[in-house]
N, CA, C, O and the ligand as a Tripos MOL2 file, in Angstrom:
@<TRIPOS>MOLECULE
protein
  253   251    64     0     0
PROTEIN
NO_CHARGES

@<TRIPOS>ATOM
      1 N           5.1550   -7.0340  -27.8040 N.3       1 MET1
      2 CA          4.1940   -6.8090  -26.7010 C.3       1 MET1
      3 C           4.9090   -7.5140  -25.3820 C.2       1 MET1
      4 O           5.6320   -8.5100  -25.3730 O.2       1 MET1
      5 N           4.5350   -6.7860  -24.4060 N.am      2 ASN2
      6 CA          5.2920   -7.1520  -23.0570 C.3       2 ASN2
      7 C           4.3390   -6.8960  -21.9830 C.2       2 ASN2
      8 O           4.3860   -5.8480  -21.3390 O.2       2 ASN2
      9 N           3.3240   -7.9660  -21.7220 N.am      3 TYR3
     10 CA          2.5670   -7.8360  -20.9690 C.3       3 TYR3
     11 C           2.8420   -8.3880  -19.4480 C.2       3 TYR3
     12 O           3.6330   -9.3040  -19.2220 O.2       3 TYR3
     13 N           2.2070   -7.8180  -18.5970 N.am      4 ARG4
     14 CA          2.5850   -8.4170  -17.2040 C.3       4 ARG4
     15 C           1.2730   -8.6040  -16.3430 C.2       4 ARG4
     16 O           0.3770   -7.7600  -16.3260 O.2       4 ARG4
     17 N           1.2460   -9.6570  -15.7100 N.am      5 ILE5
     18 CA          0.2950   -9.8940  -14.6330 C.3       5 ILE5
     19 C           0.8730  -10.1120  -13.3690 C.2       5 ILE5
     20 O           1.7090  -10.9590  -13.0540 O.2       5 ILE5
     21 N           0.2110   -9.0570  -12.5300 N.am      6 GLU6
     22 CA          0.5890   -9.0950  -11.0490 C.3       6 GLU6
     23 C          -0.4040   -9.6450  -10.3910 C.2       6 GLU6
     24 O          -1.5840   -9.3240  -10.5310 O.2       6 GLU6
     25 N           0.1070  -10.6730   -9.4890 N.am      7 VAL7
     26 CA         -0.7420  -11.4250   -8.5340 C.3       7 VAL7
     27 C          -0.5510  -11.2490   -7.1270 C.2       7 VAL7
     28 O           0.4010  -11.8090   -6.5840 O.2       7 VAL7
     29 N          -1.3670  -10.5170   -6.4570 N.am      8 PRO8
     30 CA         -1.0980  -10.2870   -5.0070 C.3       8 PRO8
     31 C          -1.0920  -11.6510   -4.0930 C.2       8 PRO8
     32 O          -1.7670  -12.6330   -4.4040 O.2       8 PRO8
     33 N          -0.2990  -11.6030   -2.9940 N.am      9 GLN9
     34 CA         -0.4060  -12.5760   -2.1740 C.3       9 GLN9
     35 C          -1.8400  -12.7650   -1.6270 C.2       9 GLN9
     36 O          -2.2960  -13.9080   -1.6510 O.2       9 GLN9
     37 N          -2.4790  -11.9130   -1.2110 N.am     10 GLU10
     38 CA         -3.8870  -12.0770   -0.6570 C.3      10 GLU10
     39 C          -4.8960  -12.2170   -1.6830 C.2      10 GLU10
     40 O          -5.1170  -11.3620   -2.5410 O.2      10 GLU10
     41 N          -5.5640  -13.4340   -1.5560 N.am     11 PRO11
     42 CA         -6.5310  -13.9050   -2.6360 C.3      11 PRO11
     43 C          -7.8000  -12.7020   -2.5730 C.2      11 PRO11
     44 O          -8.4610  -12.5040   -3.5930 O.2      11 PRO11
     45 N          -8.0260  -12.0850   -1.5680 N.am     12 GLU12
     46 CA         -9.1330  -11.1090   -1.6960 C.3      12 GLU12
     47 C          -8.9960   -9.9160   -2.5930 C.2      12 GLU12
     48 O          -9.9560   -9.2940   -3.0480 O.2      12 GLU12
     49 N          -7.4850   -9.5870   -2.8600 N.am     13 ARG13
     50 CA         -7.3190   -8.4580   -3.8120 C.3      13 ARG13
     51 C          -7.1730   -8.9240   -5.1250 C.2      13 ARG13
     52 O          -6.7110  -10.0250   -5.4240 O.2      13 ARG13
     53 N          -7.6390   -7.9280   -6.0340 N.am     14 GLY14
     54 CA         -7.5340   -8.3200   -7.4230 C.3      14 GLY14
     55 C          -6.2670   -8.3280   -8.1850 C.2      14 GLY14
     56 O          -5.2470   -7.9210   -7.6290 O.2      14 GLY14
     57 N          -6.2370   -8.7240   -9.3270 N.am     15 ILE15
     58 CA         -4.9570   -8.5690  -10.1760 C.3      15 ILE15
     59 C          -4.5840   -7.6840  -10.9560 C.2      15 ILE15
     60 O          -5.5680   -7.1820  -11.4990 O.2      15 ILE15
     61 N          -3.6380   -7.2370  -11.2870 N.am     16 CYS16
     62 CA         -3.1560   -6.1330  -12.0660 C.3      16 CYS16
     63 C          -2.4830   -6.6090  -13.4590 C.2      16 CYS16
     64 O          -1.4070   -7.2070  -13.4910 O.2      16 CYS16
     65 N          -3.2420   -6.2740  -14.6090 N.am     17 VAL17
     66 CA         -2.7430   -6.6090  -15.7360 C.3      17 VAL17
     67 C          -2.3400   -5.2700  -16.5550 C.2      17 VAL17
     68 O          -3.0310   -4.2570  -16.6580 O.2      17 VAL17
     69 N          -0.9510   -5.5210  -17.1590 N.am     18 GLY18
     70 CA         -0.5380   -4.1150  -17.6990 C.3      18 GLY18
     71 C           0.3970   -4.5030  -19.0580 C.2      18 GLY18
     72 O           0.7550   -5.6330  -19.3900 O.2      18 GLY18
     73 N           0.6710   -3.2670  -19.7180 N.am     19 CYS19
     74 CA          1.4120   -3.2880  -20.4810 C.3      19 CYS19
     75 C           2.6840   -2.6220  -20.0550 C.2      19 CYS19
     76 O           2.5140   -1.5630  -19.4500 O.2      19 CYS19
     77 N           4.0160   -3.0390  -20.2510 N.am     20 GLU20
     78 CA          5.1870   -2.5110  -19.9090 C.3      20 GLU20
     79 C           5.5350   -1.3020  -20.5910 C.2      20 GLU20
     80 O           5.8030   -0.2140  -20.0810 O.2      20 GLU20
     81 N           5.4970   -1.6380  -21.8900 N.am     21 ALA21
     82 CA          6.0130   -0.6320  -22.9060 C.3      21 ALA21
     83 C           5.1270    0.8280  -22.7950 C.2      21 ALA21
     84 O           5.6860    1.9160  -22.9370 O.2      21 ALA21
     85 N           3.8940    0.7140  -22.5640 N.am     22 HIS22
     86 CA          3.0410    1.7420  -22.5580 C.3      22 HIS22
     87 C           2.7700    2.0380  -20.9100 C.2      22 HIS22
     88 O           2.1480    3.0520  -20.5940 O.2      22 HIS22
     89 N           3.1440    1.3360  -20.1380 N.am     23 GLU23
     90 CA          2.8220    1.7110  -18.7020 C.3      23 GLU23
     91 C           1.4480    2.0320  -18.4300 C.2      23 GLU23
     92 O           1.0520    2.9590  -17.7240 O.2      23 GLU23
     93 N           0.6350    1.0440  -19.1550 N.am     24 ALA24
     94 CA         -0.7860    0.8650  -19.0210 C.3      24 ALA24
     95 C          -1.2760   -0.2090  -18.0180 C.2      24 ALA24
     96 O          -1.0160   -1.4020  -18.1760 O.2      24 ALA24
     97 N          -1.9420    0.2340  -17.0580 N.am     25 TRP25
     98 CA         -2.2450   -0.8710  -16.1550 C.3      25 TRP25
     99 C          -3.8820   -0.9000  -15.8170 C.2      25 TRP25
    100 O          -4.5010    0.1630  -15.7790 O.2      25 TRP25
    101 N          -4.4670   -2.0250  -15.6030 N.am     26 GLU26
    102 CA         -5.7430   -2.1270  -15.1590 C.3      26 GLU26
    103 C          -5.7570   -3.0350  -14.0190 C.2      26 GLU26
    104 O          -5.0230   -4.0200  -13.9460 O.2      26 GLU26
    105 N          -6.6190   -2.6850  -13.1130 N.am     27 GLU27
    106 CA         -6.8200   -3.5850  -11.9270 C.3      27 GLU27
    107 C          -8.1660   -4.2540  -12.0480 C.2      27 GLU27
    108 O          -9.1920   -3.6260  -12.3110 O.2      27 GLU27
    109 N          -8.1200   -5.5310  -11.8490 N.am     28 PHE28
    110 CA         -9.4490   -6.5000  -11.8100 C.3      28 PHE28
    111 C          -9.7500   -6.8570  -10.3690 C.2      28 PHE28
    112 O          -8.8700   -7.2520   -9.6040 O.2      28 PHE28
    113 N         -10.8870   -6.7220  -10.0570 N.am     29 GLN29
    114 CA        -11.4260   -7.3790   -8.8190 C.3      29 GLN29
    115 C         -11.4000   -8.8260   -8.9380 C.2      29 GLN29
    116 O         -11.6560   -9.3950   -9.9990 O.2      29 GLN29
    117 N         -11.0400   -9.5340   -7.6750 N.am     30 PRO30
    118 CA        -11.1510  -11.0120   -7.7100 C.3      30 PRO30
    119 C         -12.3900  -11.5640   -7.9830 C.2      30 PRO30
    120 O         -13.4110  -10.9220   -7.7320 O.2      30 PRO30
    121 N         -12.4370  -12.8640   -8.5470 N.am     31 GLY31
    122 CA        -13.7970  -13.4990   -8.6940 C.3      31 GLY31
    123 C         -14.0150  -13.5950  -10.1930 C.2      31 GLY31
    124 O         -14.9470  -14.3350  -10.5080 O.2      31 GLY31
    125 N         -13.2920  -12.9480  -11.2880 N.am     32 TYR32
    126 CA        -13.6420  -13.0510  -12.5830 C.3      32 TYR32
    127 C         -13.0250  -14.1970  -13.3490 C.2      32 TYR32
    128 O         -11.8110  -14.3580  -13.2280 O.2      32 TYR32
    129 N         -13.6890  -14.9800  -14.0900 N.am     33 ARG33
    130 CA        -13.2880  -16.0570  -14.7090 C.3      33 ARG33
    131 C         -12.4930  -15.7770  -15.9370 C.2      33 ARG33
    132 O         -11.5370  -16.4690  -16.2900 O.2      33 ARG33
    133 N         -12.9640  -14.6590  -16.6130 N.am     34 THR34
    134 CA        -12.0940  -14.0720  -17.6500 C.3      34 THR34
    135 C         -11.8880  -12.5250  -17.5130 C.2      34 THR34
    136 O         -12.8500  -11.7770  -17.3340 O.2      34 THR34
    137 N         -10.6620  -12.0950  -17.5980 N.am     35 VAL35
    138 CA        -10.4980  -10.6280  -17.6840 C.3      35 VAL35
    139 C          -9.9120  -10.2060  -19.1950 C.2      35 VAL35
    140 O          -9.1700  -10.9020  -19.8880 O.2      35 VAL35
    141 N         -10.4100   -8.9590  -19.5020 N.am     36 ALA36
    142 CA         -9.7890   -8.6290  -20.7330 C.3      36 ALA36
    143 C          -9.1160   -7.1820  -20.5090 C.2      36 ALA36
    144 O          -9.6860   -6.2480  -19.9450 O.2      36 ALA36
    145 N          -7.9920   -7.1510  -20.9690 N.am     37 PHE37
    146 CA         -7.1020   -5.8630  -20.7980 C.3      37 PHE37
    147 C          -7.0450   -5.3770  -22.3440 C.2      37 PHE37
    148 O          -7.0540   -6.1400  -23.3100 O.2      37 PHE37
    149 N          -6.9950   -4.1810  -22.3860 N.am     38 TYR38
    150 CA         -6.7630   -3.4870  -23.6720 C.3      38 TYR38
    151 C          -5.8690   -2.3900  -23.4900 C.2      38 TYR38
    152 O          -6.0490   -1.5680  -22.5920 O.2      38 TYR38
    153 N          -4.9040   -2.3290  -24.2990 N.am     39 CYS39
    154 CA         -3.8350   -1.3470  -24.2740 C.3      39 CYS39
    155 C          -3.8890   -0.3470  -25.5310 C.2      39 CYS39
    156 O          -3.5610   -0.7120  -26.6600 O.2      39 CYS39
    157 N          -4.2950    0.8300  -25.2540 N.am     40 ASP40
    158 CA         -4.3140    1.7340  -26.3340 C.3      40 ASP40
    159 C          -3.1090    1.8240  -27.2330 C.2      40 ASP40
    160 O          -3.2690    1.8910  -28.4520 O.2      40 ASP40
    161 N          -2.0720    1.8280  -26.7620 N.am     41 GLY41
    162 CA         -0.7640    1.9190  -27.3270 C.3      41 GLY41
    163 C          -0.3400    0.9300  -28.1740 C.2      41 GLY41
    164 O           0.3650    1.2600  -29.1270 O.2      41 GLY41
    165 N          -0.6700   -0.3610  -27.9910 N.am     42 CYS42
    166 CA         -0.3620   -1.4450  -28.7010 C.3      42 CYS42
    167 C          -1.5230   -1.8210  -29.6120 C.2      42 CYS42
    168 O          -1.2950   -2.5360  -30.5880 O.2      42 CYS42
    169 N          -2.9270   -1.3240  -29.3180 N.am     43 GLY43
    170 CA         -3.8360   -1.5350  -30.0800 C.3      43 GLY43
    171 C          -4.2740   -3.1410  -29.9020 C.2      43 GLY43
    172 O          -4.8490   -3.5840  -30.8960 O.2      43 GLY43
    173 N          -4.1080   -4.0130  -28.8820 N.am     44 PHE44
    174 CA         -4.3670   -5.3150  -28.7140 C.3      44 PHE44
    175 C          -5.1030   -5.2070  -27.5450 C.2      44 PHE44
    176 O          -5.0380   -4.2970  -26.7180 O.2      44 PHE44
    177 N          -5.9750   -6.4310  -27.5220 N.am     45 GLU45
    178 CA         -6.6430   -6.7960  -26.1770 C.3      45 GLU45
    179 C          -6.2140   -8.0940  -25.8720 C.2      45 GLU45
    180 O          -6.1630   -8.8990  -26.8020 O.2      45 GLU45
    181 N          -5.8880   -8.4590  -24.7130 N.am     46 VAL46
    182 CA         -5.4500   -9.7090  -24.3280 C.3      46 VAL46
    183 C          -6.5690  -10.2860  -23.2750 C.2      46 VAL46
    184 O          -7.0330   -9.5230  -22.4280 O.2      46 VAL46
    185 N          -6.8860  -11.3230  -23.3340 N.am     47 GLU47
    186 CA         -7.9980  -11.9000  -22.6500 C.3      47 GLU47
    187 C          -7.3970  -13.0480  -21.8630 C.2      47 GLU47
    188 O          -6.7750  -13.9240  -22.4640 O.2      47 GLU47
    189 N          -7.5690  -13.0890  -20.4180 N.am     48 ILE48
    190 CA         -6.8660  -13.9940  -19.6630 C.3      48 ILE48
    191 C          -8.0690  -14.8420  -19.1470 C.2      48 ILE48
    192 O          -9.0420  -14.2590  -18.6680 O.2      48 ILE48
    193 N          -8.0310  -16.1510  -19.2270 N.am     49 SER49
    194 CA         -9.0970  -16.9060  -18.6050 C.3      49 SER49
    195 C          -8.3300  -17.6460  -17.3430 C.2      49 SER49
    196 O          -7.1960  -18.1200  -17.4200 O.2      49 SER49
    197 N          -9.1210  -17.6540  -16.2330 N.am     50 LEU50
    198 CA         -8.7470  -18.0910  -14.9090 C.3      50 LEU50
    199 C          -9.4040  -19.5110  -14.6170 C.2      50 LEU50
    200 O         -10.6030  -19.6340  -14.8650 O.2      50 LEU50
    201 N          -8.7580  -20.4930  -14.1520 N.am     51 ARG51
    202 CA         -9.2110  -21.6250  -13.6430 C.3      51 ARG51
    203 C          -9.4370  -21.3790  -12.1220 C.2      51 ARG51
    204 O         -10.4990  -21.4050  -11.4990 O.2      51 ARG51
    205 N          -7.9880  -21.0990  -11.6150 N.am     52 ASP52
    206 CA         -8.2990  -20.4650  -10.1150 C.3      52 ASP52
    207 C          -7.0460  -19.6720   -9.9160 C.2      52 ASP52
    208 O          -6.1300  -19.7320  -10.7350 O.2      52 ASP52
    209 N          -6.9920  -18.9280   -8.8370 N.am     53 THR53
    210 CA         -5.9350  -17.9530   -8.6350 C.3      53 THR53
    211 C          -4.6080  -18.4820   -8.6850 C.2      53 THR53
    212 O          -3.7000  -17.6900   -8.9370 O.2      53 THR53
    213 N          -4.3200  -19.7800   -8.4720 N.am     54 HIS54
    214 CA         -2.9360  -20.2460   -8.2380 C.3      54 HIS54
    215 C          -2.4240  -20.1390   -9.7330 C.2      54 HIS54
    216 O          -1.2580  -19.7610   -9.8450 O.2      54 HIS54
    217 N          -3.0520  -20.3890  -10.7900 N.am     55 GLU55
    218 CA         -2.6390  -20.4280  -12.0980 C.3      55 GLU55
    219 C          -2.2530  -19.1180  -12.6440 C.2      55 GLU55
    220 O          -1.5220  -19.0630  -13.6330 O.2      55 GLU55
    221 N          -2.6550  -18.1610  -12.1200 N.am     56 TRP56
    222 CA         -2.5280  -16.7640  -12.5200 C.3      56 TRP56
    223 C          -0.9060  -16.3910  -12.5790 C.2      56 TRP56
    224 O          -0.4830  -15.6080  -13.4290 O.2      56 TRP56
    225 N          -0.1000  -16.9780  -11.6680 N.am     57 ARG57
    226 CA          1.1950  -16.5980  -11.7240 C.3      57 ARG57
    227 C           1.9170  -17.4260  -12.7420 C.2      57 ARG57
    228 O           2.9060  -16.9690  -13.3140 O.2      57 ARG57
    229 N           1.4800  -18.5730  -12.9780 N.am     58 ASP58
    230 CA          2.1800  -19.3800  -14.1520 C.3      58 ASP58
    231 C           1.9270  -18.6110  -15.5000 C.2      58 ASP58
    232 O           2.8130  -18.4350  -16.3360 O.2      58 ASP58
    233 N           0.9270  -18.2690  -15.5990 N.am     59 LEU59
    234 CA          0.3160  -17.4030  -16.8720 C.3      59 LEU59
    235 C           1.2240  -16.1430  -17.0950 C.2      59 LEU59
    236 O           1.6520  -15.8140  -18.2010 O.2      59 LEU59
    237 N           1.4660  -15.4860  -15.9440 N.am     60 GLY60
    238 CA          2.3090  -14.4340  -15.9970 C.3      60 GLY60
    239 C           3.8140  -14.8350  -16.4440 C.2      60 GLY60
    240 O           4.4320  -14.0030  -17.1080 O.2      60 GLY60
    241 N           4.2540  -15.6990  -16.2140 N.am     61 GLU61
    242 CA          5.7470  -16.2300  -16.4040 C.3      61 GLU61
    243 C           5.7320  -16.6990  -17.8900 C.2      61 GLU61
    244 O           6.7860  -16.6880  -18.5260 O.2      61 GLU61
    245 N           4.5670  -17.1120  -18.4600 N.am     62 MET62
    246 CA          4.6440  -17.5670  -20.0140 C.3      62 MET62
    247 C           4.7020  -16.4110  -20.8400 C.2      62 MET62
    248 O           5.1960  -16.6100  -21.9500 O.2      62 MET62
    249 N           4.2890  -15.1400  -20.5600 N.am     63 CYS63
    250 CA          4.2280  -14.1600  -21.3760 C.3      63 CYS63
    251 C           5.6670  -13.6220  -21.7430 C.2      63 CYS63
    252 O           5.7930  -12.6760  -22.5200 O.2      63 CYS63
    253 ZN          1.0090   -1.4090  -24.9810 Zn       64 ZN64
@<TRIPOS>BOND
     1     1     2 1
     2     2     3 1
     3     3     4 2
     4     3     5 am
     5     5     6 1
     6     6     7 1
     7     7     8 2
     8     7     9 am
     9     9    10 1
    10    10    11 1
    11    11    12 2
    12    11    13 am
    13    13    14 1
    14    14    15 1
    15    15    16 2
    16    15    17 am
    17    17    18 1
    18    18    19 1
    19    19    20 2
    20    19    21 am
    21    21    22 1
    22    22    23 1
    23    23    24 2
    24    23    25 am
    25    25    26 1
    26    26    27 1
    27    27    28 2
    28    27    29 am
    29    29    30 1
    30    30    31 1
    31    31    32 2
    32    31    33 am
    33    33    34 1
    34    34    35 1
    35    35    36 2
    36    35    37 am
    37    37    38 1
    38    38    39 1
    39    39    40 2
    40    39    41 am
    41    41    42 1
    42    42    43 1
    43    43    44 2
    44    43    45 am
    45    45    46 1
    46    46    47 1
    47    47    48 2
    48    47    49 am
    49    49    50 1
    50    50    51 1
    51    51    52 2
    52    51    53 am
    53    53    54 1
    54    54    55 1
    55    55    56 2
    56    55    57 am
    57    57    58 1
    58    58    59 1
    59    59    60 2
    60    59    61 am
    61    61    62 1
    62    62    63 1
    63    63    64 2
    64    63    65 am
    65    65    66 1
    66    66    67 1
    67    67    68 2
    68    67    69 am
    69    69    70 1
    70    70    71 1
    71    71    72 2
    72    71    73 am
    73    73    74 1
    74    74    75 1
    75    75    76 2
    76    75    77 am
    77    77    78 1
    78    78    79 1
    79    79    80 2
    80    79    81 am
    81    81    82 1
    82    82    83 1
    83    83    84 2
    84    83    85 am
    85    85    86 1
    86    86    87 1
    87    87    88 2
    88    87    89 am
    89    89    90 1
    90    90    91 1
    91    91    92 2
    92    91    93 am
    93    93    94 1
    94    94    95 1
    95    95    96 2
    96    95    97 am
    97    97    98 1
    98    98    99 1
    99    99   100 2
   100    99   101 am
   101   101   102 1
   102   102   103 1
   103   103   104 2
   104   103   105 am
   105   105   106 1
   106   106   107 1
   107   107   108 2
   108   107   109 am
   109   109   110 1
   110   110   111 1
   111   111   112 2
   112   111   113 am
   113   113   114 1
   114   114   115 1
   115   115   116 2
   116   115   117 am
   117   117   118 1
   118   118   119 1
   119   119   120 2
   120   119   121 am
   121   121   122 1
   122   122   123 1
   123   123   124 2
   124   123   125 am
   125   125   126 1
   126   126   127 1
   127   127   128 2
   128   127   129 am
   129   129   130 1
   130   130   131 1
   131   131   132 2
   132   131   133 am
   133   133   134 1
   134   134   135 1
   135   135   136 2
   136   135   137 am
   137   137   138 1
   138   138   139 1
   139   139   140 2
   140   139   141 am
   141   141   142 1
   142   142   143 1
   143   143   144 2
   144   143   145 am
   145   145   146 1
   146   146   147 1
   147   147   148 2
   148   147   149 am
   149   149   150 1
   150   150   151 1
   151   151   152 2
   152   151   153 am
   153   153   154 1
   154   154   155 1
   155   155   156 2
   156   155   157 am
   157   157   158 1
   158   158   159 1
   159   159   160 2
   160   159   161 am
   161   161   162 1
   162   162   163 1
   163   163   164 2
   164   163   165 am
   165   165   166 1
   166   166   167 1
   167   167   168 2
   168   167   169 am
   169   169   170 1
   170   170   171 1
   171   171   172 2
   172   171   173 am
   173   173   174 1
   174   174   175 1
   175   175   176 2
   176   175   177 am
   177   177   178 1
   178   178   179 1
   179   179   180 2
   180   179   181 am
   181   181   182 1
   182   182   183 1
   183   183   184 2
   184   183   185 am
   185   185   186 1
   186   186   187 1
   187   187   188 2
   188   187   189 am
   189   189   190 1
   190   190   191 1
   191   191   192 2
   192   191   193 am
   193   193   194 1
   194   194   195 1
   195   195   196 2
   196   195   197 am
   197   197   198 1
   198   198   199 1
   199   199   200 2
   200   199   201 am
   201   201   202 1
   202   202   203 1
   203   203   204 2
   204   203   205 am
   205   205   206 1
   206   206   207 1
   207   207   208 2
   208   207   209 am
   209   209   210 1
   210   210   211 1
   211   211   212 2
   212   211   213 am
   213   213   214 1
   214   214   215 1
   215   215   216 2
   216   215   217 am
   217   217   218 1
   218   218   219 1
   219   219   220 2
   220   219   221 am
   221   221   222 1
   222   222   223 1
   223   223   224 2
   224   223   225 am
   225   225   226 1
   226   226   227 1
   227   227   228 2
   228   227   229 am
   229   229   230 1
   230   230   231 1
   231   231   232 2
   232   231   233 am
   233   233   234 1
   234   234   235 1
   235   235   236 2
   236   235   237 am
   237   237   238 1
   238   238   239 1
   239   239   240 2
   240   239   241 am
   241   241   242 1
   242   242   243 1
   243   243   244 2
   244   243   245 am
   245   245   246 1
   246   246   247 1
   247   247   248 2
   248   247   249 am
   249   249   250 1
   250   250   251 1
   251   251   252 2
@<TRIPOS>SUBSTRUCTURE
     1 MET1         2 RESIDUE 1 A MET
     2 ASN2         6 RESIDUE 1 A ASN
     3 TYR3        10 RESIDUE 1 A TYR
     4 ARG4        14 RESIDUE 1 A ARG
     5 ILE5        18 RESIDUE 1 A ILE
     6 GLU6        22 RESIDUE 1 A GLU
     7 VAL7        26 RESIDUE 1 A VAL
     8 PRO8        30 RESIDUE 1 A PRO
     9 GLN9        34 RESIDUE 1 A GLN
    10 GLU10       38 RESIDUE 1 A GLU
    11 PRO11       42 RESIDUE 1 A PRO
    12 GLU12       46 RESIDUE 1 A GLU
    13 ARG13       50 RESIDUE 1 A ARG
    14 GLY14       54 RESIDUE 1 A GLY
    15 ILE15       58 RESIDUE 1 A ILE
    16 CYS16       62 RESIDUE 1 A CYS
    17 VAL17       66 RESIDUE 1 A VAL
    18 GLY18       70 RESIDUE 1 A GLY
    19 CYS19       74 RESIDUE 1 A CYS
    20 GLU20       78 RESIDUE 1 A GLU
    21 ALA21       82 RESIDUE 1 A ALA
    22 HIS22       86 RESIDUE 1 A HIS
    23 GLU23       90 RESIDUE 1 A GLU
    24 ALA24       94 RESIDUE 1 A ALA
    25 TRP25       98 RESIDUE 1 A TRP
    26 GLU26      102 RESIDUE 1 A GLU
    27 GLU27      106 RESIDUE 1 A GLU
    28 PHE28      110 RESIDUE 1 A PHE
    29 GLN29      114 RESIDUE 1 A GLN
    30 PRO30      118 RESIDUE 1 A PRO
    31 GLY31      122 RESIDUE 1 A GLY
    32 TYR32      126 RESIDUE 1 A TYR
    33 ARG33      130 RESIDUE 1 A ARG
    34 THR34      134 RESIDUE 1 A THR
    35 VAL35      138 RESIDUE 1 A VAL
    36 ALA36      142 RESIDUE 1 A ALA
    37 PHE37      146 RESIDUE 1 A PHE
    38 TYR38      150 RESIDUE 1 A TYR
    39 CYS39      154 RESIDUE 1 A CYS
    40 ASP40      158 RESIDUE 1 A ASP
    41 GLY41      162 RESIDUE 1 A GLY
    42 CYS42      166 RESIDUE 1 A CYS
    43 GLY43      170 RESIDUE 1 A GLY
    44 PHE44      174 RESIDUE 1 A PHE
    45 GLU45      178 RESIDUE 1 A GLU
    46 VAL46      182 RESIDUE 1 A VAL
    47 GLU47      186 RESIDUE 1 A GLU
    48 ILE48      190 RESIDUE 1 A ILE
    49 SER49      194 RESIDUE 1 A SER
    50 LEU50      198 RESIDUE 1 A LEU
    51 ARG51      202 RESIDUE 1 A ARG
    52 ASP52      206 RESIDUE 1 A ASP
    53 THR53      210 RESIDUE 1 A THR
    54 HIS54      214 RESIDUE 1 A HIS
    55 GLU55      218 RESIDUE 1 A GLU
    56 TRP56      222 RESIDUE 1 A TRP
    57 ARG57      226 RESIDUE 1 A ARG
    58 ASP58      230 RESIDUE 1 A ASP
    59 LEU59      234 RESIDUE 1 A LEU
    60 GLY60      238 RESIDUE 1 A GLY
    61 GLU61      242 RESIDUE 1 A GLU
    62 MET62      246 RESIDUE 1 A MET
    63 CYS63      250 RESIDUE 1 A CYS
    64 ZN64       253 GROUP 0 **** ****
């Protein structure tokens, strides 16, 4: 699995969560506490819990 989380600089914009292997991307509007991304190709769903937007980038680096 090689998931990626894209966090834009502007906090008003949503985040993108995607699977690089299958080039499946989903965009989420800002303000969610939890977002769930499902990749058809992998058959996995990843759930991302957010405390605040600053931690999103750290999460992405952990993947
Ligand atoms: Zn996939």
